[in-house]
N, C-alpha and C positions, 0 to 999 in steps of 0.2 A: 685242166685247168693251170691256167698261168701262173707263172711265180707272181706277178701283179697282183692277179686276182687272189689268190691264196692270202696274201700280205693285207691287201684292203678288207678282206673280209675278215681276217683276223683281227685288225685294230678296230672295225665295228663294233664286233663279238669276242673278246680277246676268250682263249682260252690254254695256251700257253705263253704270251708277251705280260707284263705288265703294266698298268698306267701311271705307276711312280713317279713324281715330279724331280725325288728324290736324285742325287748323283748316286752311283752305286760304289759298295764299300772296295769294288776290286780298283776301280779309278783313282776312290782316295788314296788308296794304296801306291800304288801305280807313283799318284805326286809327290808323297811322302819318299820313294825310291829317287825318284828324280831328282830332287830337294837334297837327301843324302848322301846319296853314293855318286851324283854327275853336277853335282851343286849349281841345277838348274831350276830356276825360280818360273813357277808358271803362270809369268802375268809378260806381256807385251808379247806374246809370240801368237804363230799365226798355227791355226788346228784344222785338221779334218779328220770330222766324224763320220764314217760308214757305216751307214744302217744305220742311223741314229735315232730311229722309231719316233717318239713323242718328245724327244729334247733334251732326257734328264741328263747328261753326261754334256752335250751341247753346251746348254744352258747355262748348268753351271761353270765351265771353261771361258765363259765370256762374261760370268758375275767376277772371275778373277782379274778381267783386265784384257784377256785375248782376244784377238781376231779369229770368229771359229765361221767355219764353211760345213753346214749338215748333210748330207745325201740319205733321203729315204725313197723305198720303192713305192711305198702307200701314202700316195695324197692325204689321206686324213691322219695319218699320222704326221706329216708334217705339218698339219692345217693347226692340230693339236700344240706341237712345238711352237708354232709361232705364236698362237694363244699365251701360250704361258711365257716366252719370251718377252710378250708386250707388258704383263701381268709383271715380273720382275723389273721389267727394267731395260732389259737388255738386247745389243744388238748382234744376232745371228743371221748369216745369210744362208738361210733354208733351200733345198732343191728337190723336188720330185724327181729322183732319177733311180736306174739302175747302175750299182756299183760293178758291175761287170762290162761296164761299156764305157768307154775315154771319156776324160773328166777336160773339162772348159778351165785347166787350172793351168799355169806356167811351170816350170821346167823351175826346179828347186826352189819353190816357195813356202811350203810348208816345212814347221817346226816340227811339228807331231801328228803324226796318224794315227787313230784308232778304230779299230775293228772288234767289236764287242759281240761274238755269236752272230754275225752277219754276213759272212763270207763261206760259211760252212752249207750256206743253199745254194751257192751257186753251181755251174756247171763246171767241167771242167777246163775249157775254153772262156768262158767269162773271169772264173779264176786266174787264168793267166794274162787275163786285158788286167785285170784287177791288181795284180802282185806288181806287172809291170808299171801299171801309172802309177801306183805306189810310188815304187822305185824313182819315174820319171820326175814326181811334185816335191817327193822329198827332198831338203836339202841337205848337201855332204853335213855328215856330225848330226845328223837330226832324230827322233827317236821312234817307234813304232809298238804300238803295243797291239798285241792281238790273244782274244781269247775265243777259244774253239772249244768242237768235241772234240775228247779222248776216248778213243777204242781202246786202249791197255786197260784193262782190268773192269771194265765196264760191260759188262754182263747183260743190261738193258739192250745196249748198243749193239752185242753180239747177236741177242736174239732178235732184233730188229733189220739185220741186216739178213740173217736166216727166214725169217717169217716173210719177209718185206721187201727184199732187195730191190734197188733199184737199176739202172739200166748202168752206171757208173760203177768204175771200184770204190769200195767201201761207203758204198751209200744205202740209204734206207727209204722208203717208203712212207710218211705219218699220213695213214687213210682214211683217218679223219679228217686231217688239214689238207690233203691233196698236196705236200710238201714232200720234196728229196731234202734229204741232210746227208752232209757226209760226215764221217769222224776220222780222225786220226791218229796211227801209231806214232809215237815217237819217232822211231826212224824214221816215215814217212814226212812228217813234218820239219824233222831238220833240214832233210834234204830238199823238201821243198821250197820252205821260205831262207835255208842257208844260203840260194843260191842267188838271193837278193843281198838280205843283209847279214848281220853280227849279232850273236846273238849272247845280250849280258844276264837273261836270265829267263830261264824254262821249270814252270816247277805245275806237276799237277794237283788240281784241287776236286775235291769231291763233297757235292752239294745236293741238294734236291731238288728238282724241277716237278712246279705243280701241270697237268694236263689234264682239262675235262674234271677238274675236281678231285683228281689224285696226283700224289707223291711219289717222283721216279728217283733213284739215287742215279747220279749223273755225275759222271768224270769229266773234267775241262783242262783244256791247259790254258798256263797264263803265260805268253813269252812277251818281254823285252828285247827289244832288238836297235839296232843301229846303223847307219847307212855310213 
């Protein structure tokens, strides 16, 4: 099953994602960080949300007075995001798109880029495109927030790699969804993203993910970066 088909199916009958319309708490903390540590007010900026899902973060940024572009590979997720944007009377440019392919955006056009547990489902060649495109479209001095799957200390991730390994390094296959995901050690994450951006903060978060009505303890990297 293709990645697009996996996510279309998932948003039609969610097992992993939530259709919550409120912004994620991690996003709200990022906004507070920008204000307190960087003196950046999230108003009047150009925002790119990669793997936007049903628009909970994209619509929130738009409600703050920002110009938002939001990509997701699943049409039914994008359609719901558009409906919610209309209900909220906010304007977001939604587009059905694989974030591992070139973006139709100008160089140095974005102030902030968000990647919230999205690019970890790309393959390595797509990830390289994603990173190079993020760097290309982000303004000098612009910010990136990435939340992704962490390998360090995550017994569930290591067990998945052992029992159901993917074809590429540190990947596993979620057989119930048909989805391949990448997990990152701190060393690998810093090496990969550090080639493009400067780290302002890199922290580990431990939380519980629900899948098929079961809870799993998962580890995530939360990275604040700057071009």
